[in-house]
Steps between C-alpha positions, in 0.01 A plus 500: 500500500633566854303532820576625854403248764401577859388293791147388463235678689276273698201684366619433143448126539125538502339561156374851455144588421400467139728203441263349243485822300878529512535140383271555200685819414828312521368228269384752240828684526696177463290402193555833331867492592540154346317602180695820447827343602461217245318706239709358217405146599137601531501672163675208330270234641195712419609550141578133454161388633300770324672461167471121526125527566457738208698272270303195611171689446604598151629157404233271647213358292166682549243318710125535449254459787145382420239474774144375543266551792280237665227559758479257791175480694277266699174375356168514678446251780139389549383471858204268538236622740201321659182462300338809650796725413642565153850392412757766436842520343798685641835605360793388712786745550814432301825474697857538384575131536256423219666756275843358581370152426382614159841659437667165580262326257604744227867426565445126518686269267175357360382839376837578336515153344148537356602839362806351332290224344235746388748737334716219366825642643798274443811512723816647358781269390695374798206537740208279593136566578556528875756775455264681263214480752719617787629789288145608416401474866796722584378767254143480632403759761169481690418771749191638665389852421514700825164537671314282248422134425675529166785276393739649248666231288811634330761347276823650370598404147725604221209561258190705595253288300642173631496635856132599467417161345682323779316695773159436340578129459612479864181678606277261303688196626469635854122543463463141377729362767319702767165353392651151498649552847177625658270266312353228718476196281371163604121499515453645153752261346336211688162584350657544157642147521172361630311674219730338247433156652125559527483627144653176374258300718200698367611439143549129569155467662335688214687285249378179665143634500518599131649166399236306692217708348651452155538126559139460618367749240347722768481877486294594806388203703236683704338675207526193280349282773216745545434515125523124460262443792249737341556336161454151650169603656384645169612191310324273747183703461540489121550123508189450712303728270633308198399168651157640583475622139589149381230348717248758383595437138458123554153552649404735221630251240300218656184711499550607138572141401171399665317770310669387182391145563139616544501721193418327166744532222226569238162666521202502248507780249169441295194255534206401268185347663230278328150402616495188707349215293406314814295796617335518156421125511360533849294796395362306198424200723344737752279645224393151399420411860309822545295417190445143623392632847259736337350205301475282808324771696244505230421141565595446866481670823807688635548246768499219256803282500583562137483871550715472813766301318523757221526783750779310680694469178444871430639584844807281447571656162466850638745414779746377245455814293575721797818308567623524146665813362320694237824532301806292464854609398544442141847667437766647741829703427781490771800740562803526742425638851682834563465460875676169481781663302534781752506258789759294318710813449469582869606150586807533285584842650458372852713197422772729361482724805507200729794350316687833509425549869613151583815551292584824686437356845836311522694814409313694768574225749868497402519878523344493843731217606805693371389814680447311823836328455671835437322644800618213719850547355495870586368429848777249554766738364358800682670404825840468333451830318380662822814379678721631219313831496519525876872432487548765230282749689689435823829556323361816339366620836837436661669684214264799540550498876877489466480773237319723749758412765772571244356845434460565872862396558618720213304798631615427855864489391450816297345673802779363718751645258318833517513497877880459498767734374417649162747663268431703190724681259460875534757604244698298250857586422586714201835552333690769699602817317816570699759256630540444869880536486532882460807714572360696794482216748852361426647850520323564831616167629857572382488842660369375832718189494811693409449754774419234754793278408745789483403643838497153650851434376621838633344431840645149501850624419479766768353248746798273450732796599526479883644855555318761708399791280277728710490634854177317558662168414781570745254582777288200408766232487752641759233644724722810543419862423682675215672815624661619176538405132813559287396528134683320221691775320551283188129446462431871559773699320300820490462503876878435541593789275270724697 
């Protein structure tokens, strides 16, 4: 191409108006010129890239994408208020940093390692476990659903069922690891350890108490002491009453023995009485004296001495007659006295009762002595048993107290876990129906890549050519106006023939 050159105009040095628009027009014109000039190169590069993408899409192994969705949220935070105002709970807003943190937990090595152990995946020959875990982490994709607090956990695998199983296992391992990360352990485990120690101490104290009660043959010291005290009082009263009964029986026996001594053994059964011969003799003598007195009165005076002597004899005989019994016992029949027999029987009965009572008195005394001894034994052992019971009760009270603290710590940690970040599975992964590696996307990528690479190579080749091709380039680089343009007759044969 030939050009006519003239002297530069001073006004041509300054850039004209619309220089930016002219520059953009020149760039577009240069781009189109480079593309159409090197159209064979562009077409060849495009075909190579596009056909290569299509071939790779047809030859590659299909990939299956399985996904699960997890909701991330904050739990309720309790705000304690004064006594006169009720407490209230608020929900804290969830920021993106928390969601990103959860995504990092999903991609952590611990979660992938737990998944491998849970599924029992073995590394391929020539690889180790670390390479397997890193490969699985490379195939794991965790992204947040736009505008939500949802995490989408995806995994690309060669088998749809295995991919779904892998995603679900990763999700479950993530939930467990999340709970372990946010769990605040320490107080609850401390109380669990203390409860274990206190439980052994309670069992040891109860064992010592049982062995001591078994050794001393005691069931319930308080109740047994109370019963033995009552029994001892009753036995003492019974012993006193028994001794009083013995004394009464002795007095009764002595009285009956006295009655027996005064009672004859035999008593008369039948008697025969005869007239008293002395009385009859006195009466005959009295009759003779009466006759003699009557004879003397015939001869003497009543105050005569002879008469007086006879009357004195009569008086003496009459006195003797009055003193003598009219009848005398002639024959008497005797028999055994029943009263004496009955008294003798009573004596024997009382002696038997007295002997039996005296024989039972030592046993009553021994029983009372044994009861009192057992009572003293229980009273002496009561302090030891009370100490053992107090020790066991203190251990049991400490165990109950620590159990309450253990429950409070467990509830507190559970509430603390609820007040932190909570995650829950919204949707588990299912086996995908279509593979992720379809033909449309590789073809589109080959089309766009081929066009881009071809045009880029055409522009690069043209950029490396330093010749001036257009009037605008001449004016731009030489800062001189173009007065005329001589066309290339070889490039435009039609115009030359015209």
